[in-house]
N, C-alpha and C positions, 0 to 999 in steps of 0.2 A: 528755678530749674527743674528739669523732670527726671526721673528715674523709670527707666523701662528695661524690665526684668526679660532677661533671655531664657531662662529655667524656671521651672515651677519650684515651690520652696519657700524657704522664709531669707530675707535679704535684712539685714540690722545697717540701718542708716545714721551717720553719726556727723553733725554740721561742726566743722572746727573753725575758730575764729584764731587767725593771727594777730600777735598782738602788734599794736602802733606805736605811736611815741608817747600816748599817755593811757593806754590799757594793755593789760595783761592778755594772753593768749587764753583762751578757754574753748571747751568741748561742751556740746549740749550733751542731753542724755540720749541713750540709743533708744531709736524708733524702729520697729520691726514691721516689715513689709511682707505680708503673706502674698505668695502670686500662686495662684492655683495653673494648672496645666490648662492648654488651650484646647478646645474640644475639636475632635477630628471625626471624619466618617469613612468607613471601610466599605468596598464594594469589590465584586468579583463578576468576571464575565469569561465563560468558556466555550469553548467551540462546539456546537451539537446541530446535527447527529453525528454519529461517529460509528464506526464498526469494529469490532473486536480487534485488538491489536492495532488500531490506528491512535496514534497520540490526539490528544485534545489539548490545545493551547489553553492557559488558563492565565487570567491577568488580574493581578489586584490594583485599585487605584485608592491612593489615601489622600484626602483633601483636608485643610483645616478649615474648618467651619466656625471658627470663633469671630463674633462680629467686635470685638474689641481690640483696638491697636491694627498696626500692622500684620498683616498674615504672614506666617512663618513656614516654608516648606517643611512637610515632615520629613524624618530620616528613620532609620532603623532597620527593622527587618519584618518580613511578613511570613507568617507559617500557613501551611494548607492542610486540611482534614479533608476526609471523604467518608462517605455511609452510603451504602446501597451496594449496588453491581461493584465486584472486586476490580483491584488494579491498583497499579502502582504508579507513583511520580517520580520524576527524575531527579527530583529534590524535595525535601519537605519544605524549604522555606528559602527565600531570596532575599536582596539587599534592595532597598527602594531607591530608585535614582530618577529625578524629574518627575516624582509623585507615582509612580508606578513599577511594578515589577512582575516575574510571571514563572510558572514551571510548566511541565505538561505532564497530564494524566494519561496512562495507557491502559484501557481496561482489557479485563482477559475474561470476563464473562459479559453475556448480553443483559439488557435490562435497563435501569435508571441509576444515578449516582447522584448525590449532592455533594458539591464543593464549597468548602466553607474558608473564608480566609479570615486571619487572625492576625490583626496588628499589635505590636508589642508595646508600642508607643515610645517616645523619645524624653529627652530632658524637658522639651517645651509641649507636648502634647500627650494627652490621654490616649490609650490603647482601645481597641475595642474590635469587634467581630462584624463581619458582613453577612447580610442576608444570603442562603445558600442559590448556587447557580445548579441548575439542573442540567446532565449530559444525559441523552438517550444514547444507547449503544444497541445497534443492531448485530444479527449474527454477519460472519465475514462473507466475502462472495465464496461461493461454491460453485464450481462448474464440473459435471460428469457427462464423459462420452459413453454412453451405454453399448456403442454397437460400432464397427467399422466393416463393410463388405465391398470387396474388390469386383468388378465386373468380370474377370478371369484369372485365373492363377497364373496364368504365362502369356507371354507375348513376345513379338518379334521388334527388335529396335526399331524407333522410327514409328510405331503404331501406338495411339491413343488408348489408356484405359481409363475407367472412374472409379471413383472410392465414394460410396454412399455413409456418409457418417450421421449418427443420432447423437444430438446433445440435449442435455438439460441444463438450466439456470437455477440453481437451486439457492442462489444467493437475494439479498434483500435490493438492489439496484440491478436496471437495466446495466446489461455487460456489451462493451466493446471487446471481441474476442476475436483471436486468430486461430484458425484450424490449420495444423500443419498435415502434410502428408509424408511420412518417412519411411524409406527403403532402407532397412540396416540402419544405419547411424547417418544417412545422408536426408535430408530434407529435399524432396523432389517438387514441392509445390506446396502452397497455402493459401489460404481464402479468410478473408475478413468478413465478419457478420454482426449485427447487433440482435441481442435476445433479450427480450424482457424479463423481468423478475418473476421466476414461478412456472415460465413457460418451457416448451419444449420443441424442438425441431429437427428435420434431417436435411441435410444439405449433399448433394452430389457435387464433387471435386473433379474434374478432369487432369489427367497427367501425360504431357506429350513425351514419351520415352526417346523422342531422338536425343544423340549425342550420349546416353549414358552406356558404360560397359557392361558387356552381359555378366550375368552373376544371377545365383539365389539368395534371398535374404528377406527376412519378415517385413511384412506391410504394417504400417502402424498409422493410426491418427492421434495427434497429440494437440492440446490446449495448453500453452505456457500458463502457469500459474498468475492470475490476476493478483493486484497490488492488495496485500494484506490477507490473501487466501492461505488459508492455514491447512486445509484438508485438500491435496493436490494428488493423492496416488490414484484417485479415479479419474485424472486427466487424461487418460491413454487408454486406447484398446488396439487389439491387433486381430488381423484376420489371416494369420498364417505364413507360409513362405509362398513368395513370388518368384518365378523363373523368368528373366529378360535373356532372350536369345537372340543372336547375332542373325542376320535373314538368310546365312545359307545352314545353319543347324538342322542337322535332319536330313538334309537334301543328300541324296547320293550323287558323286559326280561321274561322269563316264570316263574322266582321267584318272577314276580310282580304280577302275576296271579295264585294263588297257588291252582287253580281249576284242580281236577285229573278228568280227562274226557278221558280216554283212556292210562293215564299216559304218558311214554315218546314222544307218537307219538305226541300229542295235543302239548307239549312243543316244539317240534322241527317245528310244521306248525306255530306255534307263532312267533319264531325265525326267520324263512325265510319270514313270511309276513312282519314282521317289516323290515328286510333288504330292500325288494322289495318297500318298502314304504319310506326308506330313500333315495334309488337310484333315484325314482320318485322326490323327492321334491329336491335334487341336481340339477337333469338335469333341473327342472324347474326354478330354480336360475339362471342358466347359460345362458337361453334365453333372 
């Protein structure tokens, strides 16, 4: 018969002979069998590169590497350590299942960090540490709107105005961004663009004012924060107040002056004069 140890250590084996019709029972002397732990290997892999604030998934794999007997799946736990750029683990250890387990490391500074997995060992296996996995950490996305300028500070409902927005991508990657034009707390139009890392560009965006209620409010350009962007206070710029008027605003109506002096001729003169004054006012506003 054979004895197959399932854990490392010392096993004492005794042979027992039961008596028969002509012999008494007897036991052998104790024979000690020393069982060494099975060898194992530990490796770790982590997602790289990432940006500040972006979790890197790290997976440790533990393998039975002994070439003696039947392989036994390693159990127990793995702990993780980091050196280099600072950050935090969502958990410092994990429990092995089907030969592996994992945690996430979220960096708080840029640079590189080395992640090491340490296997504690179990009843059948020796423990050990993995070679380090290097994670490269880039700066987080960072968009800046340096200015926004509208073509006029007033318009009549139904007119189209333009807003020129100057944008810089300070982040490490090409950004797919959305530029929103807001009038007060209303997003009146938006524009999608792609901007390479380190590049600046100006975009002219058109707003059709048809259907909006006349009012006066601040005109702003806004870029919603990119994923993992931590510095977004400069994702907005304003260009003062913008007044949207109804088509009749500022026009004097003949019915407001029901003085009959020459009938329809005087009424027509009043309307023409009112239109001239409105045109002068709008030209002055655009200067």
